[in-house]
Structure formats: structure tokens, C-alpha cells
C-alpha positions in Angstrom: -77.7 6.1 151.0 -75.6 3.2 152.3 -75.7 1.6 148.8 -74.0 4.8 147.5 -70.9 4.3 149.7 -70.5 0.8 148.5 -70.6 1.7 144.8 -67.6 1.7 142.6 -68.0 5.3 141.7 -67.7 6.4 145.4 -64.5 4.3 145.8 -63.1 6.0 142.7 -63.8 9.4 144.2 -62.0 8.6 147.5 -59.0 7.3 145.6 -59.0 10.4 143.4 -59.0 12.7 146.5 -56.0 10.9 147.9 -54.2 11.2 144.6 -55.0 14.9 144.4 -53.5 15.4 147.9 -50.3 13.6 146.8 -50.2 15.7 143.6 -50.6 18.9 145.6 -47.6 17.9 147.7 -45.5 17.2 144.7 -46.8 20.1 142.5 -43.5 21.9 142.8 -41.6 19.1 141.3 -44.0 18.1 138.5 -45.8 21.4 137.6 -49.5 22.3 137.5 -50.5 20.0 134.6 -51.0 17.0 136.7 -53.1 19.0 139.1 -55.4 20.1 136.3 -55.7 16.5 135.1 -56.6 15.4 138.7 -59.2 18.1 139.0 -60.8 17.0 135.7 -60.8 13.4 136.9 -62.4 14.4 140.2 -65.1 16.4 138.4 -65.9 13.3 136.2 -66.0 11.2 139.3 -68.4 13.6 141.1 -70.6 13.6 138.0 -70.8 9.8 138.1 -71.6 9.8 141.8 -74.3 12.4 141.2 -75.8 10.4 138.3 -75.7 7.3 140.5 -77.6 9.0 143.3 -80.2 10.4 140.9 -80.6 7.0 139.3 -81.1 5.2 142.6 -83.5 7.9 143.8 -85.6 7.5 140.6 -85.7 3.7 140.6 -88.8 1.8 141.8 -88.7 -1.5 143.6 -89.4 -4.7 141.7 -92.7 -5.2 143.5 -93.8 -1.7 142.5 -92.9 -2.3 138.9 -94.7 -5.7 138.9 -97.8 -4.1 140.4 -97.8 -1.4 137.7 -97.3 -4.0 135.0 -100.3 -6.0 136.2 -102.4 -2.9 136.4 -101.5 -2.0 132.8 -102.4 -5.5 131.6 -105.8 -5.1 133.2 -106.4 -1.7 131.6 -105.3 -3.1 128.2 -107.7 -6.1 128.6 -110.5 -3.7 129.5 -109.9 -1.5 126.5 -109.8 -4.5 124.2 -113.1 -5.7 125.5 -114.6 -2.3 125.0 -113.3 -2.1 121.5 -114.7 -5.5 120.7 -118.1 -4.5 122.1 -118.1 -1.3 120.2 -117.3 -3.1 116.9 -120.1 -5.6 117.5 -122.5 -2.9 118.3 -121.5 -0.9 115.2 -122.0 -3.9 113.0 -125.3 -4.8 114.6 -126.5 -1.2 114.2 -125.5 -1.1 110.6 -127.3 -4.4 110.0 -130.5 -3.4 111.7 -130.6 0.0 110.1 -131.7 -1.6 106.8 -134.6 -3.2 108.6 -135.6 0.1 110.2 -135.4 1.6 106.7 -137.9 -1.0 105.6 -140.1 -0.2 108.6 -139.9 3.5 107.7 -141.3 2.8 104.3 -144.1 0.8 105.9 -144.8 1.3 109.6 -147.0 -1.8 109.7 -143.8 -4.0 110.0 -142.9 -5.4 113.3 -139.5 -7.2 113.6 -137.8 -9.6 116.0 -134.0 -9.9 115.4 -132.7 -13.4 116.0 -129.7 -15.6 115.7 -129.3 -19.1 114.1 -128.3 -21.4 116.9 -128.6 -24.8 115.2 -128.7 -26.3 111.7 -130.5 -29.5 110.8 -127.8 -31.8 109.4 -130.5 -34.2 108.1 -132.2 -31.5 106.1 -131.5 -31.4 102.3 -132.8 -27.9 102.2 -130.8 -26.3 105.0 -133.5 -25.6 107.6 -132.3 -24.2 110.9 -133.3 -23.2 114.4 -133.3 -19.6 115.8 -133.2 -18.4 119.4 -136.7 -16.8 119.4 -140.2 -18.2 120.0 -143.7 -17.5 121.2 -142.3 -15.4 124.1 -141.2 -13.0 121.4 -144.6 -13.0 119.6 -143.4 -15.3 116.8 -145.9 -17.6 115.1 -145.9 -20.3 112.5 -145.7 -19.0 108.9 -144.0 -15.7 110.0 -141.6 -14.7 107.2 -137.9 -14.7 107.9 -135.6 -12.3 106.2 -132.0 -11.1 106.4 -130.4 -7.8 105.5 -130.0 -9.2 102.0 -133.5 -10.6 101.3 -136.0 -13.4 101.9 -134.6 -16.4 103.8 -137.8 -18.5 104.5 -140.6 -18.9 107.0 -141.2 -20.2 110.5 -142.6 -23.8 110.3 -142.7 -24.6 114.0 -142.3 -22.7 117.2 -141.8 -23.2 121.0 -141.5 -20.7 123.8 -137.9 -19.8 123.1 -137.0 -21.4 119.8 -138.3 -21.6 116.2 -137.4 -23.7 113.2 -137.2 -22.1 109.8 -137.9 -23.6 106.4 -135.7 -21.9 103.8 -136.4 -20.8 100.3 -134.3 -23.7 99.1 -137.1 -26.1 100.1 -139.9 -27.1 97.7 -142.2 -26.6 100.6 -141.8 -22.9 100.3 -143.9 -21.1 97.6 -143.9 -17.4 97.2 -145.3 -15.1 94.6 -142.5 -13.2 92.8 -142.0 -10.7 90.1 -139.2 -9.4 87.9 -138.6 -5.8 89.2 -137.6 -4.6 85.7 -139.9 -6.5 83.3 -142.8 -6.9 85.8 -143.3 -10.5 84.8 -144.8 -12.7 87.5 -144.2 -16.2 88.6 -143.7 -18.5 91.6 -140.6 -18.8 93.7 -139.8 -22.2 95.1 -137.0 -24.5 96.1 -136.1 -27.4 93.9 -134.0 -30.6 94.8 -132.1 -30.2 91.5 -130.7 -26.7 92.6 -131.0 -26.6 96.4 -127.5 -28.0 97.1 -126.1 -25.3 94.8 -127.9 -22.6 96.9 -130.3 -21.8 94.0 -134.1 -21.5 93.7 -136.5 -21.6 90.8 -138.9 -19.0 89.4 -141.6 -21.0 87.7 -144.9 -20.6 85.9 -143.6 -17.9 83.6 -145.6 -16.8 80.5 -144.0 -17.8 77.2 -143.7 -14.2 76.0 -142.0 -13.0 79.2 -139.2 -10.4 79.1 -137.1 -11.7 81.9 -133.4 -11.4 81.4 -130.3 -12.8 83.2 -129.3 -10.4 86.0 -132.8 -9.1 86.7 -133.9 -8.8 90.3 -136.8 -10.9 91.6 -138.8 -9.7 94.6 -142.0 -10.9 96.4 -145.4 -9.8 95.1 -147.1 -10.0 98.5 -149.9 -12.2 97.0 -151.0 -14.9 99.4 -150.6 -13.0 102.7 -147.5 -15.0 103.9 -144.8 -12.7 102.6 -144.8 -8.9 102.4 -144.5 -7.2 99.1 -141.2 -6.1 97.6 -138.9 -8.3 99.7 -135.8 -9.0 97.6 -135.2 -12.6 96.7 -132.3 -12.7 94.3 -131.1 -12.3 90.7 -131.8 -14.4 87.6 -128.9 -16.7 86.8 -130.3 -18.4 83.7 -133.6 -19.1 81.9 -134.5 -22.7 81.0 -137.2 -24.9 79.6 -138.9 -27.6 81.6 -138.6 -30.8 79.5 -141.6 -32.3 81.2 -144.2 -29.7 80.3 -142.1 -27.4 78.0 -142.8 -24.5 80.3 -140.2 -21.7 81.0 -138.6 -21.1 84.3 -135.7 -19.1 85.6 -132.9 -20.2 88.0 -132.5 -17.6 90.7 -129.5 -17.0 92.9 -130.7 -15.7 96.3 -129.0 -12.5 97.5 -128.5 -14.2 100.9 -126.3 -17.3 101.3 -128.9 -19.6 102.9 -126.3 -22.2 103.9 -124.3 -19.8 106.1 -126.7 -17.1 107.2 -126.3 -16.5 111.0 -128.4 -13.4 111.7 -132.0 -13.1 110.6 -135.2 -11.1 111.4 -138.6 -12.5 111.8 -141.4 -10.3 110.5 -144.2 -10.8 113.1 -146.6 -8.3 111.6 -147.1 -6.5 108.3 -149.9 -5.0 106.2 -151.9 -7.7 104.4 -150.6 -10.5 106.6 -152.9 -13.6 106.4 -155.0 -12.1 103.6 -155.4 -14.5 100.6 -155.8 -12.6 97.4 -155.8 -13.6 93.7 -154.1 -10.4 92.7 -151.9 -7.7 94.1 -153.2 -4.7 95.9 
């Protein structure tokens, strides 16, 4: 309250009261108009004082405001973290849902989701290391896929890590077929196309009906890769000048050079079974 008595508004009020007293004494000589004006001025002054009192009573100290501000910052940071976690979980669930859909179509599948943690800078065929190993029941030759299709296979494994040979490597060989024409062949990497992120579909019959844009998937023959895993689409059909055979250049559905999240299939129907023909 002491601050109120020191304010300019309070001083104005005192002066006004004095002026009103003088005006009352001289009202006979100067009429009532000056009194009305003085009363109006006093009313305005009182309103200002009232507003000042209300304002002072409603104000918080600097330390209180600072504390509230810090608390709000913490709440905002917490909400941002929760939102980021929610977004990551939503994306992860959407990604894994496709794999669960695959498992629903064949309950023999067992999956181990994993993340690419390192790429081999010396590899011409973009091999990489994932953050899962024998402790997760992963073994050599287990197929590796992404939400978009075949990525490669596990070529070595330790307790907590595994290295993956990609479909861009000539070391990979997988039976494939054209989903539309049913023509069969062999999917493999090729040094001529690997740097472009492409693979080849070889050993095609001369009278094949494969066309550009057709989808190529795995046959399941050989017991290394499950049947009907998508690989990519036909980009062009060419002749091999060496043996005059036909082959197709296939663009994988997954970008092997940048893929970051994959799934290792640790179990599936027909795994390890070598067969000369499809089931």
C-alpha cells in the first residue's frame, strides 16, 4: 500500500481535493460550472487510483514470473519429446505392419527387425552391418528384406552384429519370376549395374514374354529366400553379347544404398530345402 501513496495518481487526487475546496469557497463568485468540472476531474482521478490498486494487486513478482516461465519451458520440452516419440512409434508401427501382414499370409515366418549401423566403404556392392546377431537367433544365409522388398542375405554373424551382402553383389543368386508372364530366371548383382543400384535377371528363355515395368519376385527355389518376396521392376531387356542370351535389367524396389531399417527372416517354410522346382 505504501507504493500507492507514492504514485503520481495519488498526488493528483490530493491536489484535486485541495482545488475542490478552493472552488467551493469561491463558488458564489464563479458559479457551479467549475464545481462540476472539479467533481468530474476527481472522479477520473479516483478511477485511476482504483485501477492502479487493482493492477498492483494483480501483479506477480519477477521471481514468480521467472519460475512460471521456466516451468512452461519444461512442459513444452516434455510435450515435444512425447510428440517425437509418438511420431517415431507411428512410423515404426506402419513399417512393421507390412511384415506382420506377410506373416499373416504365412505363419511360418519369424522376423527380427534391425537397423543398419555401418556401411562398408570398401565394398563395391554396398554391404552393411546391422545391430542384431546370434543373440537374436540370426544365422548365416538368413534373408534380409525391407518393407519394399529383398535386400540381401546375412553373410557373417557375431553375438550382437551381422554383415549383409546385398542384391547388388554378384555373390547373391536368387531364383526369380515375372509375376505377370510367369517367366523364370536368376536374380543377381552385376558390376556393370551395381553402382547404378540395379540388378540383372538372367538365364531367360528366348521366347519369354517379359516386358518393361513387370514385377519380379522370388521363386523360393533353393531354400535361401522365401517365395513371393518382391525384388523390383523390369527397367529394360538386353542381349548378352558374350553368349547372345537374353537378360533383363531390374530396378529394386528398395534403394540398397540408403536403406536404414531392415528385417531378418530367421525362419520360413522351406528354409534350407534345396529343390529343382517350385512347390
